[in-house]
DRENTOR-119668 format. One line per 8 residues: number of its first residue (from 1); their letters; for each residue x, y, z of C-alpha. Coordinates in steps of 0.25 Angstrom, whole numbers, plus 2048, in hexadecimal, padded with zeros to 3 digits. Each point is the difference from the previous one (the first is absolute). Layout:
NUM = a = X:Y:Z; ... .
//
This chain:
1 = mrhniske = 33A:AC2:02A; 807:804:80D; 7F6:7F8:808; 804:7F3:7F7; 80F:803:802; 7FE:802:80F; 7F9:7F2:801; 80B:7FA:7F7 .
9 = sfaakaka = 80B:806:809; 7F9:7FB:80D; 7FE:7F2:7FA; 80F:7FF:7FC; 804:805:80E; 7F7:7F6:807; 806:7F5:7F7; 80E:804:804 .
17 = isdlvkpe = 7FD:800:80F; 7F9:7F2:7FE; 80D:7FB:7F9; 808:806:80B; 7F9:7FA:80C; 7FD:7F2:7F9; 7F3:7FF:807; 7FE:7F1:800 .
25 = lplaagic = 80C:7FF:80A; 7FB:80A:80A; 7F2:7F9:7FE; 806:7F3:804; 807:807:80C; 7F3:806:805; 7F9:7F2:7FF; 80C:7FA:808 .
33 = vlageila = 7FE:809:80C; 7F1:7FD:7FF; 803:7F2:7FF; 808:801:80D; 7F5:806:807; 7F6:7F5:7FC; 80B:7F5:803; 802:806:80E .
41 = skthptif = 7F2:803:804; 7F6:7F8:808; 7F5:808:7F9; 800:808:7F3; 807:80D:801; 7F7:80C:7FF; 7FE:807:7F3; 809:80C:805 .
49 = vglmgflt = 80B:7F7:805; 800:7F8:7F3; 800:80D:7F7; 80B:807:808; 808:7F3:7FF; 7FF:7FF:7F1; 803:80F:7FF; 80D:7FE:808 .
57 = gffisgaa = 805:7F4:7F7; 7FC:807:7F4; 806:80E:802; 80D:7FB:807; 802:7F6:7F5; 7FD:80B:7F5; 80A:80A:807; 80A:7F5:7FE .
65 = mitndyfd = 7FD:7FE:7F2; 802:80F:7FD; 80D:801:808; 805:7F4:7F8; 7FF:807:7F3; 807:80D:806; 80C:7F8:805; 800:7F7:7F3 .
73 = ldvdkinh = 800:80C:7F6; 80E:7FE:7FB; 7FE:7F1:7FD; 7F2:803:7FA; 805:80A:7F7; 807:7F4:7F9; 7F8:7F4:803; 7F2:806:801 .
81 = pqrpfpsg = 800:80E:7F9; 7F1:7FF:7FE; 7FD:801:80F; 7F9:80C:805; 80C:807:807; 80B:7FE:7F6; 7F7:803:7F4; 7FC:80D:807 .
89 = rissseli = 7F1:7FD:801; 802:802:80F; 809:80B:805; 809:7FF:80C; 7F8:80A:808; 7F3:7F8:7FD; 807:7F3:804; 804:805:80D .
97 = alaslfsi = 7F2:806:803; 7FA:7F3:7FC; 809:7F8:809; 7FE:809:80C; 7F1:800:7FE; 7FF:7F1:7FF; 80A:7FF:80D; 7F7:809:808 .
105 = igliaaaf = 7F3:7FA:7FC; 805:7F2:803; 806:804:80E; 7F3:808:804; 7F8:7F3:7FC; 80A:7F8:809; 7FE:80A:80B; 7F1:7FD:801 .
113 = lgpialti = 804:7F1:802; 808:803:80D; 80E:803:804; 805:7F1:7FE; 7FB:800:7F1; 805:80E:7FE; 80E:7FC:805; 800:7F4:7F6 .
121 = avamwivs = 7FB:809:7F5; 80C:80A:803; 809:7F4:800; 7FB:7FB:7F2; 801:80E:7FB; 80F:801:805; 804:7F2:7FB; 7FA:802:7F2 .
129 = nlynwryk = 807:80D:7FE; 80D:7FC:805; 7FF:7F4:7F6; 7FD:80A:7F5; 80B:80A:804; 80C:7F7:802; 7FD:7F1:803; 7FA:7FB:7F3 .
137 = etgllgnm = 80E:7FD:7FA; 804:7F8:80D; 7F9:7F3:7FA; 7FC:7F7:80C; 7FF:80B:80A; 7F7:808:7F6; 7F7:7F3:7FE; 7FF:7FE:80F .
145 = mvglclsm = 7FB:80F:801; 7F5:7FE:7F6; 7FC:7F3:807; 800:807:80D; 7F7:80C:7FB; 7F6:7F6:7FA; 7FF:7F7:80D; 7FE:80D:808 .
153 = lficggaa = 7F3:803:7F8; 7FA:7F4:807; 806:803:80D; 7FA:80F:7FF; 7F3:7FA:7FD; 801:7F7:80D; 804:80C:808; 7F4:808:7FB .
161 = vgglangi = 7F6:7F6:807; 809:7FD:80C; 804:7F2:7FB; 80F:801:801; 7FF:7F4:80A; 7F9:7F8:7F5; 80A:7F5:7FB; 7F9:800:7F2 .
169 = iwtfgalv = 804:80E:7FD; 80E:7FD:802; 800:7F3:7F9; 7FA:808:7F4; 80B:80A:801; 80B:7F6:800; 7F9:7F9:7F4; 800:80D:7F8 .
177 = fvfdlgee = 80E:803:804; 806:7F2:7FC; 7F8:800:7F3; 803:80E:7FC; 80F:7FD:803; 800:7F3:7F7; 7F9:808:7F5; 80A:80C:801 .
185 = iaggamdm = 80C:7F6:7FF; 7FA:7F9:7F5; 7FD:80D:7F9; 80E:804:801; 804:7F3:7F9; 7F7:805:7F4; 805:80E:800; 80F:7FE:800 .
193 = egdekrsv = 803:808:7F4; 7F8:80D:805; 806:7FE:80E; 80E:800:7FA; 7FE:80E:7FA; 7FC:805:80E; 80B:7F7:808; 7F5:7FA:808 .
201 = ktiarvyg = 806:7F5:809; 7F6:7F6:7FF; 802:7F1:804; 7FF:7FD:7F1; 80B:80A:7FC; 809:7FC:80B; 7FF:7F1:801; 7F9:7FC:7F3 .
209 = krhalris = 7F2:7FE:7FB; 7FF:7F1:804; 804:803:80E; 7F6:80C:801; 7F5:7F7:7FB; 803:7F5:80A; 800:80A:80B; 7F2:805:7FB .
217 = gflfalfv = 7FB:7F1:7FF; 805:7FE:80F; 7F8:80C:804; 7F3:7FC:7FA; 802:7F2:807; 802:808:80D; 7F3:807:7FC; 7F9:7F3:800 .
225 = misflpfv = 805:7FB:80D; 7FC:80D:807; 7F2:7FF:7FA; 7FD:7F4:80A; 803:808:80C; 7F2:805:803; 7FB:7F2:800; 80B:7FA:808 .
233 = mgwlksiy = 7FD:80C:80A; 7F1:7FE:7FF; 7FD:80E:7FB; 7F8:7FB:7F4; 7F5:7F6:7FE; 802:7F4:7F7; 7F7:807:7F5; 80C:809:7FD .
241 = liifvtmd = 80A:7F4:7FE; 7F9:7FD:7F2; 804:80E:7FB; 80E:800:806; 804:7F2:7FB; 7FB:803:7F2; 807:80D:800; 80D:7F9:805 .
249 = lvilyfam = 7FF:7F6:7F5; 7FE:80A:7F5; 80C:809:806; 809:7F3:800; 7FC:7FD:7F2; 803:80E:7FA; 80D:801:809; 806:7F3:7FB .
257 = klvaskti = 7FC:805:7F1; 807:80D:804; 80D:7FA:805; 801:7F7:7F3; 7FC:80C:7F7; 80A:801:7F4; 7FC:80E:7FA; 7FE:80D:806 .
265 = eegrtrir = 7F2:801:7FA; 7FC:7F2:807; 805:805:80D; 7F8:80D:800; 7F4:7F8:7FC; 802:7F6:80C; 802:80C:809; 7F3:806:7FB .
273 = qlyisttf = 7F9:7F3:802; 805:7FF:80F; 7FB:80E:803; 7F2:7FF:7F9; 7FE:7F2:807; 804:805:80E; 7F8:80D:7FE; 7F4:7F7:7FC .
281 = fiiafiai = 801:7F7:80C; 802:80B:80A; 7F3:807:7FB; 7F9:7F3:801; 805:7FE:80E; 7FB:80E:804; 7F3:7FE:7FA; 7FD:7F3:808 .
289 = rvvnl = 806:807:80C; 7F6:80C:7FE; 7F4:7F6:7FF; 804:7F9:80D; 803:80C:808 .
//
């Protein structure tokens, strides 16, 4: 009987930790660092370098997910009382211990990638925690901080393989920053009611939903323009142009639908479509890149 209770207690705690970390997001972050290594490499990164890159992204991002819930406790008690921390499934001491553990593992993994990669990882850790602690409510500045952290994942991967001079890695960093900023601003236009309770100064709340969506649409158009840079500079072969042009057309289509969206549900659907489409094309690009290395 005690054995069964122990198993159930362990399973419940594991589920609570999973809900706290939101593993799909740290997994994506780990893949972004690995993708940065592949994009900046003239050869495939070693298994060790690839693993350390993935662990860096996974655990630094996981630490940010955990500290986010720590600083959002008062809001989550009202809006998301079922989440692990406000519901009591995770205690304050457990949360702090997990955040510390994830931070330490992520930074140790980054240290194995070299001093530049470690410096970038430390910068990501600092920016993400500053965002969670104080700058989430600033609106545009907070949006830019999130975009910066995501772009630094690719840059960290490039640094791990000595590829910081590679223009492709900086192009992808810029693409991720611009895309995420457009997505964050559009998301603010869909979350105005919740943001009002938190006094978040999003563009949508300050200047109106239509204005925010137009700015978001401009950023997606800027994304398309930046995507041609590797071909203008001669960094990529023409085979990749097929992927980029197709991706750009899909993004422009959904971006126009987003700007013209009439309801919150439709807007959120368009944002998800933009995210899923871009993720698919980036994976396709990396797959072809791996084959051609």
